[in-house]
N, C-alpha and C positions, 0 to 999 in steps of 0.2 A: 337166455337171459328172460327171467320173467317179467311181468310188466313193474313189481315193485324195484326189483334191482335197478331196471333200468333207469327208473326215476332217482335213485340213488345217486346211480353214473353221470346224470346229466347232472346232478344238482352238483355233483365234486367237481366235474368240469369247470363249471359256470364259475365256484368260487377259485379254483388254480389260475382261470382266464383272468380274474379281476386281481387276485394278488400280483400277475406279471406284469399287468400292464400300468404297474405303479411302481414308482422310484423313489428315494430320497434325491432333493436336491443338495446345493450345497452346504445350506443351513439347516439342513435337517428336517424342512418341512416337506410333508407329503406332496407330491403333483405326478400329473400326468407323464406318461416316458413321450411322450407326442409334443408338448409343450414346457417351452426353457423360461426363465425369469432374469430379470435385471436388475442386477446392485450398484448401489453407487459409494463409492471409500471416498471420506474424506483424506484419506494420504497426509495425516501429521497434522490437520490442520487444528488450531486450538482456539477459533472459534464460529460461530454459525451452527445451519443444520444441514446436513446431508439429505439431500433428496429422496423420494422414496415411491417407489414405482411399485405396487400391489399387484400391479397386470401379471397374466401369463401368455406366452407367445408361441406361437406354433411354426414350424419353421419355414422361412422362405418369406415370414409378412414382414411389413415396414415397421419398424420400433421407433420413435420419437424419441431425442436425444435429451433430457428433462434440463433445464439452466438451474442457475444456481441462485436461486427464489430467495435461497436460507442463508444467504449471505455467508459463506464459508469464507474465511481468512486466514490467514498465518501470519499477521505481524503484534508479536514479532514472534518468531520462529522459536518455538518450547525448548529448541537444543542451543541455536546457536547466540539468540536475540534478533536475528537479519528479520529482517520484514521480504517480504515475495508478495506477489499478485499472482492471482486464479487466470491460466489459459485456457481451462476448460476440461475436457477429458480423452482419460486416452485408456488403452488397453492392459499397458501394461506400469506397474506402478513406481517404475525408473522414467517412466514418460516415454520409452522408446519404443512404445508398440503403436498402432493407431489410435491418431486424433482425430476426436470431433467434438465440435463448437459446439454451443448452445443452441437447441434447436432445428439442429440437422436431424439426419438418422441416415437407419443401416437397416440392413435386411438381415433377421434372425437366423441364425446357423442351426447347430443341432446339440446345444449344450447351452447351458445357464454360462451370462456373462456380466464380468464383475468391469464397471470403468472406472478409474482411480483418478481424485482431482489431480488437475496438472499444475505446478507451480512453478514461478521464474521471475528473473528480474522484474523490475521496473523500467521504463525508460522514460526521458525527457519530456516534458508537459503531461504524463500521467499525473491522475488522482493518486497522490498522495494519503498512507493511514488517515491524518485529520480533514482528509476532504479538498484537498489543496492541491496546489503545482508544483510537480517536485520541477527543481530548475539545474537540478548537479545533480552528478553520479560518479563518486571516487572513483567505481569499478569493484571495489573490494568491501568485504565489513572488514572493520578493524576500531578498535578505540571505541565501540561501542554505535555508530552507527558508519554507514556508506552512501544516504540520501541527502539531498534539502530540498524541503519545500516552504513555499512563500505562504504568509498569509493572503487571504481571501482579499483585504481591503488595506490600506494606508491609514493611520491612525495617527491621525492631522499631521500638523507639524509643532516643533518644535529645539529649542535650544540643542547642542550639542550636551554642554553642560550647564549649569547654572548654579551663582551662587560658590564658586569656588577660585579663588588668589592664588598664586596664578592655577590656570584651567588646563591642567598637564595632570594625566592619569597619574596613580600611585606608581609609584618608583618607576616610571613612563612604560608600562608594560605592554601597554598595545601593540599588533600586528598587522597587518595587510593578507596576511596568507590568508588559504582557504582553510577551514577549520579552525580558526583564531575569533570566531563573534562571539562564542558564546564567550570564553576567560576575558575578554577585552570587556565586555559589558558591563561583568563581575567585577572587573578593575575599573572603572568608570565610578560607578554607584559607591563602591567601597570611601572614594575619598573622600577625604576631614570636611566639613560642612560642604557636602552635596547635600544639593535642595532640591536641582530636578535635572534632567538629560532624557535626551531620548534614548537610551539604553536603556532605561527606567520605564521609559513606557512599554518598551518590549519586553523587560522581564515581569511587567506587573498584569502583561493580556492574555486572557484566556481568550480560547476558541470553544465554541458549542459544549462548555462547561465540564470540558475531558482535559483537554490540551491544554497545558501550562507550560510548556517547557522552550518556550519562544525567546530570541535574544536578537541585538542590532547586528546585522549582518557587517563583515569588516570587505576592507575595499574591495578583496578581492572576488569576495564572495556575492558582493552587491554589482561587481561587473557580469558577473556569471548570470546575475538575475536578468542585466539588462539582456547582456545576450541571445538569453534562451527561452526567453520568455514574451520582453517587450519588443527586442529590434528583429523580428520574425514577419515576413510575408502575412500573419495571421497572428497580430498581438496577442498575447493572452495574459491577465492578472488586471488586467482594470487598472495600470498605471498613467498618471499623467506627466506631461512632457515639460518636469519640475527638477530639482534637485534632491536627491533623497541624502539623506546622513546615512554615512558608515560609520560603524565603532571604532574606525582606525585613526587615531591623529597622528600631527604630520611635525608638532612642536607643541612649546605649552601656547601657543596661541592659534593655532591653524588646526583643524581636522580636516580629513579627505572626505568629499560628494563625490557623488556620481549624478550627470546631468544624464536626465531618460528624453532629452530632447536628440542629443546625438551620441549616447557613449561616452561622452568626456568625462577623466576624471580632474576635478577640483580641488587642489591641495589648499590653495591658500586660502580658506574660507576662516574666518572669525567662529569661533566655537560658540559665542553668542546670537550666533545669525538661528533664524530660523528657518530648517530646509523639512521636507518631508520626510516619513517616518514610516518603514514594512519592515514588519518582522517576520523572522524564519525561526524555520528549526527542524535540526536533525534525527534520522531515526534510521 
């Protein structure tokens, strides 16, 4: 082999070496075979921004797990309408792989890695979609909701109803049951000669210029709010030790309230009394 042939041979070997040293990553970008990428997948999110890590990592190095700084959300879920909270990252789309919390780290292996957002149920006293406290979970999503959350503050005090004689709701339709607060509130303000009421205060309430679907809780809903937020080792919600109106009536004269001093249900409270008002919403 003469000198010219040797130079050509060396050049060909060099080109082949460069070609075989490179492979295509999962997303089609060319990367070194000895370095790997991490990709974040929102896994069904309908809001927020998926984190992006543009670095490449060699096998064996420590890789930081990014936070949900882009506020990924699945509220409500695009498929069912159910709300989910972000639980962290997982190596499998179904959440059955290895969990990683935000700000943790792992050791890069010999392949590209995809981390999927992991979604799950809210817990009592979690922050709900509106940014306020969840106090009830019925355990299943149906009829358009699963959870109840409380407004952040009282909306002053008000009569149960004013300007209606007798002061019973339209056809006497209110209920004490969980899930009835919305309808109760609408029955109250639908009465002929209705002027103002605690229910109207709640139905007119708007939080953060976004959430306007509030209502006055039924007796059982109000009791859950007392039990799960106020009557705890660490009380939440900023409630006073005062009586709060429910949207449940006892009869044409009286309506139900709950004392947040001790959780007692008060049935013989005249509807023209003023009690405190705390709106709630379902999601």
